[in-house]
C-alpha positions in Angstrom: 44.7 2.3 -22.5 41.1 1.3 -23.2 40.7 -0.5 -26.6 37.7 -0.5 -29.0 37.0 -1.8 -32.4 35.7 1.6 -33.5 35.9 5.1 -32.1 33.4 7.6 -33.6 34.1 11.2 -32.8 31.0 13.4 -32.9 27.5 12.3 -31.9 25.5 14.1 -34.6 23.2 12.3 -37.1 26.2 10.9 -38.9 28.2 9.8 -35.9 25.6 8.3 -33.6 24.0 6.4 -36.5 27.4 5.0 -37.5 28.1 4.0 -33.9 24.8 2.2 -33.5 25.1 0.3 -36.8 28.7 -0.9 -35.9 27.5 -2.0 -32.4 24.6 -3.8 -34.0 27.1 -5.7 -36.0 28.9 -6.9 -32.9 31.7 -4.2 -32.6 32.9 -2.7 -29.4 32.2 1.0 -30.1 33.1 4.3 -28.3 31.2 7.5 -29.2 32.9 10.7 -28.2 31.0 14.0 -27.9 32.1 17.3 -26.4 28.7 19.0 -26.4 25.2 17.5 -26.8 24.0 14.2 -28.3 22.4 14.8 -31.7 24.8 17.5 -32.7 23.9 20.7 -34.5 20.9 19.2 -36.3 19.0 18.1 -33.2 20.0 20.8 -30.8 20.4 24.1 -32.7 19.5 23.3 -36.3 17.0 21.1 -38.1 14.7 20.2 -35.1 14.5 23.6 -33.4 13.9 25.3 -36.7 11.2 22.9 -37.8 9.5 23.2 -34.4 9.3 27.0 -34.9 8.2 26.5 -38.5 5.3 24.4 -37.1 4.3 27.2 -34.8 4.3 29.7 -37.7 2.3 27.2 -39.9 -0.4 27.1 -37.1 -0.6 30.9 -37.3 -1.0 30.8 -41.1 -3.8 28.1 -40.8 -5.6 30.3 -38.3 -5.6 33.2 -40.8 -6.8 30.9 -43.6 -9.6 29.5 -41.4 -10.8 33.0 -40.7 -11.2 33.6 -44.5 -13.6 30.6 -44.8 -15.8 31.1 -41.8 -14.0 29.7 -38.8 -13.6 33.0 -37.0 -10.9 33.2 -34.3 -8.5 35.7 -32.8 -5.0 35.3 -31.6 -4.8 37.6 -28.6 -1.2 36.9 -27.5 1.8 34.8 -28.4 3.5 33.4 -25.4 6.9 33.2 -27.0 8.6 31.7 -23.9 6.2 28.8 -24.1 7.1 28.3 -27.8 10.7 28.1 -26.7 9.8 25.7 -23.9 8.0 23.4 -26.4 11.1 23.5 -28.6 13.2 22.4 -25.7 10.8 19.5 -24.9 11.0 18.3 -28.5 14.8 18.4 -28.5 14.9 16.7 -25.1 12.6 13.9 -26.2 14.9 13.1 -29.1 18.1 13.4 -27.1 16.7 10.9 -24.6 15.9 8.6 -27.5 19.5 8.7 -28.6 20.7 8.0 -25.0 18.4 5.0 -24.9 19.7 3.6 -28.2 23.3 4.0 -27.1 22.7 2.2 -23.9 20.7 -0.5 -25.6 23.5 -1.2 -28.0 26.2 -1.1 -25.3 28.0 1.8 -26.8 30.5 3.6 -24.5 29.7 7.3 -24.5 32.7 9.5 -23.6 31.9 13.2 -22.9 34.7 15.6 -23.7 36.8 17.1 -26.4 38.9 14.6 -28.4 42.4 15.0 -29.8 43.6 12.5 -32.3 47.3 11.9 -32.3 49.5 10.8 -35.2 49.5 7.2 -34.0 45.7 7.2 -34.0 45.5 7.3 -30.2 42.5 9.4 -29.1 42.9 11.6 -26.0 39.8 12.8 -24.1 40.1 14.4 -20.6 43.7 13.2 -20.4 42.6 9.6 -20.9 43.9 7.6 -23.9 41.8 5.4 -26.1 42.7 3.2 -29.0 40.8 1.5 -31.8 41.5 -0.2 -35.2 39.3 2.3 -37.0 38.1 5.9 -36.4 35.2 7.7 -38.0 35.4 11.5 -37.8 32.0 13.2 -37.6 32.9 16.5 -35.9 30.5 18.6 -37.9 30.7 22.3 -38.4 30.1 25.7 -36.8 28.6 28.9 -38.1 30.7 30.9 -40.5 30.7 34.6 -39.6 31.9 36.9 -42.4 34.3 39.9 -41.8 31.7 42.7 -41.8 32.7 46.0 -40.4 31.3 46.6 -36.9 30.0 43.1 -36.5 32.5 42.3 -33.8 31.3 45.2 -31.7 27.6 44.4 -31.7 25.4 41.7 -30.2 24.3 39.2 -32.8 23.0 35.7 -33.0 24.0 32.7 -35.1 22.0 29.6 -35.5 23.9 28.1 -32.6 22.1 30.4 -30.1 19.2 32.0 -31.9 16.7 29.5 -30.5 17.7 30.3 -27.0 16.0 33.7 -27.3 13.3 33.9 -24.6 11.7 37.1 -26.0 10.2 37.4 -29.5 12.2 39.7 -31.7 10.4 42.8 -32.8 12.5 43.6 -35.8 14.8 40.8 -37.0 17.4 41.3 -39.7 18.9 38.1 -41.2 22.2 38.4 -43.0 22.1 35.5 -45.4 19.5 34.4 -47.9 20.4 30.7 -48.1 18.2 27.8 -46.9 18.8 28.5 -43.2 18.1 32.2 -43.4 15.0 31.9 -45.4 13.6 29.1 -43.3 14.0 31.2 -40.2 12.4 34.2 -41.9 9.3 31.9 -42.5 9.5 30.8 -38.9 9.4 34.3 -37.4 7.3 36.4 -39.7 3.9 34.7 -39.2 4.4 35.1 -35.4 4.4 38.9 -35.9 8.2 39.7 -36.1 9.1 42.2 -38.8 11.7 40.3 -40.8 14.3 41.6 -43.4 16.7 39.4 -45.2 19.9 40.8 -46.8 21.9 38.7 -49.3 25.1 39.7 -51.1 24.5 37.1 -53.9 22.4 37.6 -57.0 19.3 36.0 -55.4 18.1 34.1 -52.4 18.0 30.3 -52.3 20.6 29.9 -55.0 20.8 26.2 -54.4 17.2 25.7 -55.4 15.3 25.5 -58.7 14.7 28.9 -60.2 10.9 28.5 -60.5 10.8 27.2 -56.9 12.6 30.4 -55.8 9.9 32.5 -57.5 7.1 30.8 -55.6 8.9 31.4 -52.3 9.5 35.0 -53.1 5.9 35.6 -53.9 5.0 34.0 -50.5 7.6 36.2 -48.8 5.9 39.3 -50.3 2.5 38.0 -48.9 4.0 37.6 -45.4 5.6 41.0 -45.5 9.2 39.6 -45.4 11.4 42.1 -47.0 14.5 40.9 -48.9 17.4 42.6 -50.6 19.8 40.9 -52.9 23.1 42.0 -54.5 23.7 44.1 -51.5 27.0 45.6 -50.2 27.0 45.6 -46.4 29.1 48.6 -45.5 28.8 48.4 -41.7 26.8 47.1 -38.8 25.9 49.2 -35.8 24.2 48.2 -32.6 20.8 48.9 -34.2 21.2 49.2 -37.9 22.6 47.3 -40.9 24.0 49.9 -43.2 23.8 49.1 -46.9 25.2 51.1 -49.8 22.1 53.2 -50.2 19.9 52.5 -47.1 19.9 51.7 -43.4 17.9 48.8 -42.0 17.0 49.0 -38.3 16.8 45.9 -36.1 16.2 44.9 -32.5 17.9 41.5 -33.1 20.5 40.5 -35.7 21.0 37.0 -37.0 24.0 36.0 -39.1 23.1 32.9 -41.2 25.9 32.9 -43.8 26.8 29.2 -43.9 29.0 26.9 -41.8 32.6 25.9 -41.7 33.9 22.4 -40.9 35.5 21.5 -37.6 38.7 20.0 -39.0 41.1 21.3 -36.4 40.8 18.1 -34.4 42.7 16.1 -37.0 45.5 18.5 -37.7 48.0 16.1 -36.4 47.0 13.5 -39.0 47.9 15.7 -42.0 44.9 14.4 -43.9 44.6 15.4 -47.5 42.1 18.2 -48.2 40.0 18.9 -51.3 41.1 21.2 -54.1 39.8 24.3 -52.2 41.6 23.2 -49.0 38.3 23.5 -47.1 37.1 20.0 -46.6 38.6 16.6 -45.9 39.1 14.5 -49.0 37.5 11.0 -49.0 37.0 8.2 -51.4 33.6 6.5 -52.3 33.7 4.6 -49.0 34.5 7.8 -47.0 38.1 6.7 -46.3 40.5 9.6 -45.9 44.1 9.7 -47.1 45.0 7.9 -43.9 44.2 4.1 -43.6 41.6 3.3 -40.9 40.4 6.9 -40.7 37.1 7.8 -42.2 35.3 11.2 -42.4 31.6 12.0 -42.9 29.1 14.8 -42.7 30.0 18.5 -42.8 33.7 17.6 -42.7 33.7 16.5 -46.3 31.4 19.1 -47.9 28.9 18.0 -50.5 25.3 17.9 -49.1 25.7 19.3 -45.6 22.5 17.6 -44.5 21.6 15.4 -41.6 20.2 12.5 -43.6 23.2 12.6 -46.0 25.6 12.4 -43.0 23.7 9.4 -41.7 23.9 7.6 -45.0 27.6 8.4 -45.2 28.1 7.0 -41.7 26.3 3.7 -42.6 28.4 3.5 -45.8 31.7 4.0 -43.8 30.7 1.3 -41.4 29.9 -1.2 -44.2 33.4 -0.5 -45.6 35.0 -1.1 -42.2 33.1 -4.4 -42.0 34.0 -5.3 -45.6 30.4 -5.7 -46.4 28.8 -5.5 -49.9 26.9 -2.3 -49.8 25.0 -0.2 -52.3 27.3 2.7 -53.2 26.4 6.1 -51.9 24.6 7.9 -54.7 24.4 11.7 -54.2 21.7 11.9 -56.9 19.4 10.1 -54.5 19.8 12.5 -51.6 16.6 14.5 -51.1 17.1 18.2 -50.5 14.4 19.8 -48.4 13.5 23.4 -47.6 10.9 23.8 -45.0 9.3 27.1 -46.0 5.6 27.3 -46.6 5.1 26.1 -49.2 7.9 23.6 -49.0 10.6 22.9 -51.6 12.0 19.4 -52.1 14.3 18.1 -54.9 16.8 15.4 -55.8 19.1 14.5 -58.6 20.0 16.6 -61.7 18.4 19.9 -62.8 17.4 20.3 -66.4 20.6 22.3 -67.1 22.9 19.7 -65.3 21.3 16.8 -67.3 21.9 18.6 -70.6 25.6 19.2 -69.7 25.9 15.4 -69.0 24.7 14.8 -72.6 21.2 13.6 -72.0 18.4 14.3 -74.4 16.3 15.9 -71.7 12.5 15.9 -71.3 11.1 18.0 -68.5 7.5 18.4 -67.5 5.9 20.5 -64.9 2.3 20.4 -63.5 0.7 22.7 -61.0 -1.3 21.9 -57.9 -3.9 24.4 -58.9 -6.2 21.8 -60.5 -5.7 19.2 -57.8 -8.9 18.5 -55.7 -7.0 17.9 -52.4 -4.9 21.0 -52.8 -8.0 23.1 -53.6 -9.8 21.7 -50.5 -6.7 22.5 -48.4 -6.3 26.0 -49.8 -2.7 24.9 -50.8 -2.7 25.3 -54.6 0.6 27.2 -54.7 3.4 25.1 -56.3 4.1 22.4 -58.8 5.7 19.0 -59.5 8.6 19.0 -62.0 10.2 15.8 -63.3 13.4 15.7 -65.3 13.9 12.6 -67.5 15.5 11.6 -70.8 14.0 10.6 -74.1 15.7 7.2 -74.7 15.0 5.1 -71.6 12.7 7.4 -69.6 15.1 7.3 -66.7 14.2 9.6 -63.8 17.1 12.0 -63.6 15.7 14.5 -61.0 12.6 16.1 -59.6 11.4 19.2 -57.9 8.3 19.5 -55.8 7.0 22.8 -54.4 3.9 22.8 -52.3 2.3 21.5 -49.2 4.0 18.4 -47.9 6.6 18.6 -50.7 9.3 17.2 -48.4 7.2 14.0 -48.0 5.9 13.8 -51.6 9.5 13.9 -53.0 10.2 10.5 -51.5 7.5 8.8 -53.7 9.4 9.8 -56.8 12.7 9.0 -55.2 11.6 5.6 -54.2 10.7 4.7 -57.8 14.1 6.0 -59.0 16.0 4.1 -56.2 14.1 0.9 -57.2 15.4 1.5 -60.8 11.9 2.4 -62.0 11.2 4.7 -64.8 8.6 7.3 -65.7 6.3 4.4 -66.8 6.1 3.2 -63.2 5.2 6.6 -61.9 2.6 7.1 -64.7 0.8 3.7 -64.3 0.7 3.7 -60.5 -2.9 4.1 -59.2 -2.9 7.1 -56.8 -5.5 7.5 -54.1 -8.1 10.3 -54.7 -8.2 13.0 -53.6 -4.5 13.2 -52.9 -1.7 15.7 -53.6 0.4 12.9 -55.0 -1.9 12.6 -58.0 0.0 15.5 -59.5 3.1 13.3 -59.5 1.3 10.7 -61.6 -0.1 13.3 -64.0 3.3 14.9 -64.5 4.7 11.4 -65.4 1.7 10.8 -67.7 2.3 14.1 -69.5 5.8 13.0 -70.3 4.6 9.8 -72.0 1.5 11.0 -73.7 -1.0 13.5 -72.3 -2.3 13.7 -68.8 -6.1 13.6 -68.3 -6.2 17.0 -66.5 -3.5 18.7 -68.6 
């Protein structure tokens, strides 16, 4: 039986990062993966979707350029080449992970793992043993029990990007982050997109004012969306709602994901209150000593960068290192629509419930010189703070490059800075980030351009 210091099961952004860090610290590490290196994020999630969103952004920029005198015409979209480019992007990143694993002398084991009660891990009828195990087996698409769905051809995010032909009429069931991002990826390319959501609104995890900006942009792009719907049935060419029928040529079900916890059934690990996710402590240790769990298995932010941070925290615990505790209020949440949404920390309502005397300020990009020159004035910066110490409790940025800009505010918070540090920083001009400084200024006194 081959022995290791650490076995990591699952080579997604949580698992492979944890494996590399442990190996860097001198541990003998095995990484087990039954499918592809990089997991869902790299192969069928974050990276493919952002590649397609880049394609759609190029289309929008062409239309914008036409409005201002750079006249051009898109004669044809070679969709197969867009898919080919996506595959190249994914392949480049997978090769990068393979290089890092080899560089750090990590043993990669391909196959499906089974963890026995005695913590022996079995893969392809071979047994492996280690002192510690990190479970990073991720999740899979959740498909709701909709009448007729089992009788029709539909896609999930696991196979949607394998389409070689551009959809003509795409219906997306699910108005969460994944569904809305894919609507923005396809509509500018010329696909007629309709989103149906059973909840009260789309993007319910996001700031209400941010949602309104995105809904206005969806109207501009011709993306239809219906909320509070009851899906009565799905046929091979229609989604039948309570009072209408929506035709489609392709159907995408994007209704969330469910954790892959079956692998550890023999361990009888304690689950959370809803019996859905594996319960862990602040160091990501499960109810079983020497068994850690990270990523989609434990709920919370089901985000690639959150899983990576969780993996690093778990490795620090295994090594008995002093490590900054994992702080969920410092995990950025990103939506790659156009304009983008990015946020972290507490909303105004959450901060009030925690007892803070909340001060919230919001400033638009409409008066920002760089935004005007870019033709990207839609959106705003919102900062949530409190009256006594001016602590940064949370922030929301909606606009061009929002998913990059949010890190400027977050870096100040992470460094234990306050609103004063944001307000007194000198920002380059003309720059979108000037709106961050002016929002902070408006909290302390009055911004120059307010």
